[in-house]
C-alpha positions as CSV (number, residue, x, y, z in Angstrom):
1,M,35.9,46.3,127.2
2,T,35.8,49.6,129.1
3,D,37.7,50.4,132.3
4,E,34.3,50.8,134.1
5,L,33.3,47.2,133.1
6,Q,36.5,45.8,134.4
7,G,35.6,47.0,137.8
8,M,32.2,45.3,138.0
9,K,31.6,42.3,140.2
10,L,28.5,40.2,140.9
11,I,27.9,39.3,144.6
12,I,25.7,36.2,144.9
13,T,24.1,35.8,148.3
14,I,22.0,32.8,149.3
15,I,20.1,33.3,152.5
16,D,16.9,32.0,154.2
17,R,13.6,32.8,152.5
18,D,12.2,36.3,153.1
19,K,15.6,37.8,154.1
20,G,16.6,38.9,150.6
21,E,15.1,42.3,151.2
22,K,17.5,42.7,154.2
23,V,20.4,41.9,151.9
24,E,19.2,44.6,149.4
25,E,18.8,47.1,152.2
26,I,22.4,46.5,153.5
27,L,24.0,46.6,150.1
28,S,22.1,49.7,148.9
29,K,23.9,51.6,151.7
30,C,27.2,50.3,150.2
31,G,26.6,51.9,146.8
32,V,25.0,48.9,145.1
33,Y,22.4,50.2,142.7
34,Y,21.0,47.1,140.9
35,Q,19.9,43.9,142.7
36,L,17.6,41.0,141.9
37,I,16.0,38.6,144.4
38,M,15.1,35.2,143.1
39,L,13.4,32.3,145.0
40,G,15.6,29.3,145.4
41,E,14.8,25.8,146.6
42,G,17.3,23.1,147.4
43,T,16.9,19.4,146.8
44,A,18.8,18.0,149.8
45,E,17.2,15.4,152.0
46,Q,16.5,16.3,155.7
47,E,19.4,14.1,156.8
48,I,21.9,16.1,154.7
49,L,20.3,19.4,155.9
50,H,20.9,18.3,159.5
51,L,24.5,17.3,158.8
52,L,25.2,20.7,157.2
53,G,23.4,22.6,160.0
54,L,20.7,24.0,157.6
55,S,17.1,24.4,158.5
56,S,15.2,24.8,155.3
57,L,15.3,24.2,151.6
58,E,13.6,27.5,150.7
59,K,16.1,30.3,150.1
60,D,16.4,33.7,148.6
61,V,19.1,34.1,146.0
62,V,20.2,37.8,145.7
63,L,22.2,38.9,142.7
64,S,23.9,42.3,143.3
65,F,26.0,44.2,140.7
66,V,28.8,46.0,142.5
67,E,31.6,48.2,141.5
68,E,35.0,46.6,142.5
69,D,35.8,49.4,145.0
70,N,32.7,48.6,147.0
71,V,33.0,44.8,147.2
72,E,35.0,44.5,150.4
73,E,32.8,46.9,152.3
74,A,29.6,45.2,151.0
75,L,30.9,41.7,152.1
76,N,31.9,43.1,155.5
77,Q,28.5,44.6,156.0
78,L,26.7,41.4,155.0
79,Q,28.9,39.3,157.3
80,G,28.4,41.7,160.2
81,K,24.7,42.3,159.9
82,L,23.6,38.8,158.8
83,E,26.2,36.8,160.7
84,L,27.2,34.9,157.5
85,N,30.3,33.6,159.3
86,K,28.0,31.4,161.4
87,Q,26.8,28.0,160.3
88,G,23.4,27.9,158.6
89,K,23.1,31.7,158.3
90,G,23.8,32.0,154.6
91,I,26.6,32.4,152.1
92,A,27.9,35.1,149.8
93,C,30.5,34.9,146.9
94,V,31.9,37.2,144.3
95,V,32.1,36.6,140.6
96,D,34.0,38.7,138.0
97,L,32.0,40.2,135.2
98,D,33.8,40.2,131.8
99,C,31.1,41.6,129.6
100,I,27.7,43.2,129.6
101,G,25.6,43.6,126.4
102,G,25.3,47.3,125.7
103,S,26.4,50.6,127.2
104,K,22.9,51.4,128.4
105,A,22.8,48.1,130.4
106,L,26.1,49.0,132.0
107,Q,24.9,52.5,132.9
108,I,21.8,51.0,134.6
109,L,23.9,48.6,136.6
110,L,26.2,51.4,137.7
111,G,23.2,53.4,138.9
112,R,23.8,56.2,136.4
113,E,20.7,55.9,134.3
114,C,17.1,54.7,134.9
């Protein structure tokens, strides 16, 4: 495992549908070079949604590959601009990455090669 890889994290952001591009825009200004938006759909019943303060089952799930040094700033920007600290606005979490298959894949995720 390389030192560069040890510093890679994955930020997973779940937000209302059609706001994934806003997440990408915010994080690209924080040095995040590779992001993927997927469509998500929950399975909770309306009663549960109401109890949790959620409005819709349709969400965007954004996977963002971030260097460790940029994680804190990225999360602060997301929270500030998308109000993730408020109920029903979305959620973001960070996952450590232990391995990536191939040096070319790593270079792409770090934004050093197209």
